[in-house]
C-alpha positions in Angstrom: -12.5 16.6 -146.9 -11.3 13.0 -146.3 -10.0 10.8 -149.1 -13.2 8.7 -148.8 -15.6 11.6 -148.9 -13.7 13.1 -151.8 -14.1 9.8 -153.8 -17.8 9.7 -153.0 -18.3 13.3 -154.1 -16.4 12.7 -157.3 -18.5 9.6 -158.1 -21.8 11.5 -157.4 -20.7 14.4 -159.6 -19.7 12.1 -162.4 -23.0 10.3 -162.4 -24.9 13.6 -162.1 -23.2 14.7 -165.3 -24.3 11.7 -167.3 -27.6 10.9 -165.6 -29.9 11.6 -168.6 -27.8 9.7 -171.1 -27.3 6.8 -168.6 -31.1 6.6 -168.2 -31.6 6.4 -171.9 -29.0 3.8 -172.4 -30.1 1.6 -169.5 -33.6 1.1 -170.9 -34.2 -2.6 -171.4 -30.8 -3.3 -170.0 -31.8 -6.8 -168.7 -33.7 -7.9 -171.8 -30.8 -9.6 -173.5 -29.3 -11.2 -170.4 -31.4 -14.3 -169.2 -28.7 -15.4 -166.7 -28.7 -12.0 -165.0 -32.5 -12.1 -164.8 -32.3 -15.6 -163.4 -30.0 -14.5 -160.6 -32.4 -11.6 -159.7 -35.3 -14.1 -159.7 -33.5 -16.5 -157.4 -32.7 -13.6 -155.0 -36.4 -12.5 -155.1 -37.6 -16.1 -154.4 -35.3 -16.4 -151.4 -36.1 -13.0 -150.0 -39.8 -13.4 -150.4 -39.7 -16.2 -147.7 -38.7 -13.6 -145.1 -40.1 -10.4 -143.7 -39.0 -6.9 -144.2 -38.2 -4.6 -147.2 -35.4 -4.9 -149.7 -33.1 -2.0 -150.7 -31.3 -1.6 -154.0 -28.2 0.3 -153.1 -26.8 2.4 -156.0 -30.2 2.3 -157.8 -29.4 4.8 -160.5 -32.5 5.7 -162.5 -34.4 2.9 -160.8 -34.9 0.3 -163.5 -33.6 -2.7 -161.5 -35.6 -1.5 -158.4 -38.7 -1.6 -160.6 -37.7 -5.0 -161.9 -37.5 -6.3 -158.4 -40.9 -4.8 -157.6 -42.3 -6.7 -160.5 -40.8 -9.8 -159.0 -43.0 -9.2 -156.0 -40.7 -7.6 -153.6 -41.3 -4.7 -151.2 -38.3 -2.7 -152.5 -36.9 0.9 -152.5 -33.8 2.5 -153.9 -30.9 4.5 -152.6 -28.3 6.4 -154.6 -25.5 8.8 -154.1 -26.4 10.9 -157.1 -29.1 13.6 -156.8 -29.7 13.6 -160.5 -30.2 9.8 -160.6 -32.6 10.0 -157.7 -34.6 12.7 -159.5 -34.8 10.5 -162.6 -35.8 7.4 -160.6 -38.6 9.3 -159.0 -39.8 10.6 -162.4 -39.6 7.1 -164.0 -41.2 5.2 -161.1 -43.4 7.5 -159.0 -45.0 4.5 -157.3 -41.6 3.6 -155.7 -39.6 5.2 -153.0 -36.1 6.5 -153.7 -33.8 8.2 -151.3 -30.5 10.0 -151.5 -27.7 8.3 -149.5 -24.4 6.5 -149.4 -24.0 2.8 -149.1 -21.3 3.1 -146.4 -23.6 5.2 -144.0 -27.2 4.1 -144.4 -29.9 6.0 -142.6 -31.6 2.7 -141.6 -32.1 1.0 -138.2 -30.2 -2.2 -137.3 -31.7 -5.3 -138.9 -34.2 -3.2 -140.9 -33.8 -5.0 -144.2 -34.6 -8.5 -145.4 -32.5 -8.1 -148.5 -29.9 -5.9 -150.3 -29.1 -5.7 -154.0 -25.9 -4.0 -155.1 -26.1 -4.3 -158.8 -22.7 -3.0 -160.2 -22.8 -0.2 -157.6 -19.7 -1.2 -155.5 -17.5 -1.2 -158.6 -16.2 2.4 -158.1 -15.2 1.9 -154.5 -11.4 1.8 -154.0 -10.5 -1.7 -152.7 -9.1 -0.4 -149.4 -12.4 1.4 -148.7 -14.7 -1.6 -149.4 -14.7 -3.6 -146.1 -16.7 -1.0 -144.2 -19.4 -1.2 -146.8 -20.0 -4.9 -146.0 -20.0 -4.1 -142.3 -22.7 -1.6 -142.9 -24.7 -4.1 -145.0 -24.5 -6.6 -142.2 -25.7 -3.9 -139.7 -28.9 -3.1 -141.5 -29.8 -6.6 -142.7 -31.7 -9.0 -140.5 -30.3 -12.4 -139.6 -31.1 -14.8 -142.5 -31.6 -11.9 -145.0 -29.8 -12.0 -148.3 -27.5 -9.8 -150.4 -26.9 -10.0 -154.1 -23.8 -8.4 -155.6 -23.3 -7.7 -159.3 -19.7 -6.8 -160.4 -17.1 -7.1 -163.1 -15.0 -10.2 -162.5 -11.2 -10.1 -162.7 -10.7 -13.5 -164.5 -9.2 -14.9 -161.4 -6.6 -12.2 -161.2 -6.1 -9.5 -158.6 -8.3 -6.5 -158.1 -7.8 -4.4 -161.2 -8.8 -0.8 -162.0 -10.2 0.0 -165.4 -11.4 3.0 -167.4 -15.2 2.8 -166.8 -17.1 5.3 -169.0 -18.2 7.3 -166.0 -15.5 7.1 -163.4 -12.7 4.7 -162.5 -14.0 1.2 -161.6 -12.5 -2.1 -160.3 -12.7 -5.7 -161.4 -12.7 -8.1 -158.5 -11.8 -11.8 -158.2 -15.0 -13.5 -157.1 -13.2 -15.3 -154.3 -11.8 -12.0 -153.0 -15.2 -10.3 -152.9 -16.8 -13.3 -151.3 -14.1 -13.3 -148.6 -14.8 -9.7 -147.7 -18.4 -10.5 -147.3 -17.7 -13.5 -145.1 -15.5 -11.4 -142.9 -18.5 -9.2 -142.3 -20.7 -12.1 -141.3 -22.2 -13.3 -144.5 -22.4 -16.9 -145.7 -22.2 -17.7 -149.4 -25.3 -19.2 -151.0 -24.2 -19.3 -154.6 -22.3 -17.6 -157.4 -22.8 -17.1 -161.1 -20.2 -16.1 -163.6 -21.0 -15.3 -167.2 -18.8 -14.5 -170.2 -19.1 -11.1 -171.8 -21.8 -10.7 -174.5 -21.2 -8.7 -177.7 -20.2 -5.2 -176.8 -19.1 -6.1 -173.2 -15.4 -6.1 -172.2 -15.4 -8.2 -169.1 -16.8 -11.3 -167.5 -19.6 -10.6 -165.1 -19.8 -11.9 -161.5 -22.8 -12.4 -159.2 -22.6 -13.4 -155.6 -25.6 -14.4 -153.5 -25.0 -14.4 -149.7 -27.0 -14.8 -146.5 -26.5 -12.9 -143.3 -25.4 -15.2 -140.4 -27.6 -15.7 -137.3 
């Protein structure tokens, strides 16, 4: 087993073990965060002008996937955790959810019009992250958009922290944007918000467009 596959297996196992609790705690997760909802709405408006489906990568129990559906998008979810996919299918039987890894998507080139990675890249070791953006660029059509949600490093370097499920990383927004640019994406906009009560870190959101 390679180091990368070992990391993915450990992440899937960790989320499998907390899937039911995670599902319970994530109910209404967007209700208290108008800025987060605004970013998702902006993404939905931009993507709706194009053609093709949208994938939420790292969809967990499917709540953000369903939110995007309610914003009018043709959307489906992909997750590494079998337990999360099972819950997503139970929670939202009208939506499609598939088991898969973000670094090796079972999708044709240029298949997607949009990708949302909502706090799902956070567990990827920094040295392993560039191929993920290469894969995103492969499956997204020219002019399509990606939206990334992540924990921001307050302008500092990439920093690991003790996430409740498995080790995660805080990223400087400029560093994450640069990785996406190197893979062929152009920045459309960014939003940073300060932590709410009960949150430890500033939240980062990057909206980018696939180059022609």
